[in-house]
N, C-alpha and C positions, 0 to 999 in steps of 0.2 A: 351736232351729234345728239341723238335721241337715246334716252335711257329707258329701258323697260322696267316698269315697276312690277315686281312680283309680289302678289298678295298671298300670304300663307294663313292658314286657319281653317275653320270648319264652316261649311255653309249651313244655313238655317235648316235645311232638310236633313243634313247629317246629325245635327244636334237633336232635332225632334225624334228621329229614328233611334238614336242612342238612348234618349230619355224614355221612350216607349219600351224598349227592350229592358232597361233597368227597372222600370215599374212592373213589368210582367214578371221578372225574376223575383222581385220583392214580394209580389202577391203570392207567388208559389211558395216562397220560403217562410213567410210569416206563420202559417199554421204549424209547420214543423218546429218552429222556435217555441210556440206555445206548448207543444208536447214535451220538448226538451226542458222548458222551464218547470212544468209540472213534475217531471221525473227528478230533476235536480232538487226542487223544493221538497218533495216527498222524502228523498234519501237524506237530505240535510236535516230535516225536522225529526225524522225517526231516529237518527243518530243522536240528536240533542235529547230526545226523550230517553233513549237507552242509557246515555251517559249520565243524565240526571238521576235516573233510577239507581244506577251503580254508585253514583256519588252518595245518594241518600243511604244506601245500604252500608257503604264504607263508613259514613259518619255515625251511623247507629252503632256499629262495632267499635269504632275509635272512641266515641264519647261514652259508650256503655249506657245509652239512653234510647228511648223510642224516637224514631224520626218519621214524620208524616209528610207525604207528598199529596197535594190537592190544590184545586182552584179555590181561592178564598173570596167570599163575599160576606160582608158584615161579620167578619171574624169566624165564620163557619165554612166548612168544606161543602162544595157543591159538585155536581156532575158536569159543569160547564167547562170541560177540559179545553175547548177551543179558545178560551180566554186566557190561556196560559196557566201556570201553576207555581206553587211555592213549596220549597223544601224547608222544613223547620224542625227543630228539636222540640218534641211534644212532651212537656212535663206533666201537665195536669189532665184536663179533659181530652178525650179522644175526639179527633175531627174538629177541633176548635183551636183557633189561635188566641191564646191568652197573653196577658202582659208579661208573664215569666218565661214564655217561649222565645226561642232565639231563631230568627230567620237565617238560613244558611245560603239559600239560592232562590232567585226568582227568574222564571222563564216567561218572557213576554207572550202576548197573544199570538196565535197563528193566523195565517191568511184567512180572511173572512169568508172566502169561497170554499174552504176546506172543511172536512168533517174529521173531528178528533173524538174518538169514543173509547171509553173504558167502562167495564161492567160494574164498577163501584165508585163511591164518592171519593175514596182516597186509597192510597197505598201506604201501609204502615210497616216499617222495618223495626223489628225488636232488637234489643241490645246484642243478641246472638246472631243477628243477620237474617233471621227468619221473617217471612212475609205472611205468616199464618193468618188465614181469614181474609186477606186482601189480594190473593193471587188472581190472575186473570190475563186477558190479552188486550193490550193497548193498541188501538187501530188508528192509522192516519191515512185518509183518503183525499188526494188533491182534486178539487173541483166537482167530484161526484162520488156517490157512495160505492160505485162499482168501477172506479178508475183502474186502468191496467197498471198504474204506477203505485197503487196502494201498498202500504207497508205495515208491519206489525211487530210489536215487541211483546214477548211472553214473560210474565213474572210468575214463577212457580212458588209452591209452599216454602221451599227452603230458601227463597230469596234470590235464587239465580235469575238473572236477566239475560234473555237471548232474543235474537231476531227470528221471526217466523219465516219458514221457507215455503209455506203454502200460499195459494192465491187468496187474497184478502178482500172482503167487502166490509163496509162500515154499517151494514144493517144490524140492528140490535138483535142479539141472539137470545 
């Protein structure tokens, strides 16, 4: 009596064709993942910026003291917003982190390929919540200054923080 051996599985040709199709699909999908990543990163980071500004305003009102938001290098505020920023109770010198100032929040640096621009070195909220003299538009552009996923937060004189609905570029105005 002879037994027939039945071999199940895939032939080498079938495996190669399947891998080729999977590779082609991956090559087509990768660029769209990049744009999805840019879009999600921009939305996430602009929300972080907006919430940090609202937090700073609320702390100024709650503590009854001036609160400053800026990037700090050598205890002074700079316009290097892409390196992140610090929110602190600013008791003495404006735009300077001194020993009696209290750090409330630190936001880490943003993606190195992204542009983060604000027209001033700092945002200062007064004890009444006003942002007099430091109002402006905070721009976040992922990967390029004219990215279609660019976002912005507007801080007005009264301290109100809101998202911009206009198309944004990070070119200096």
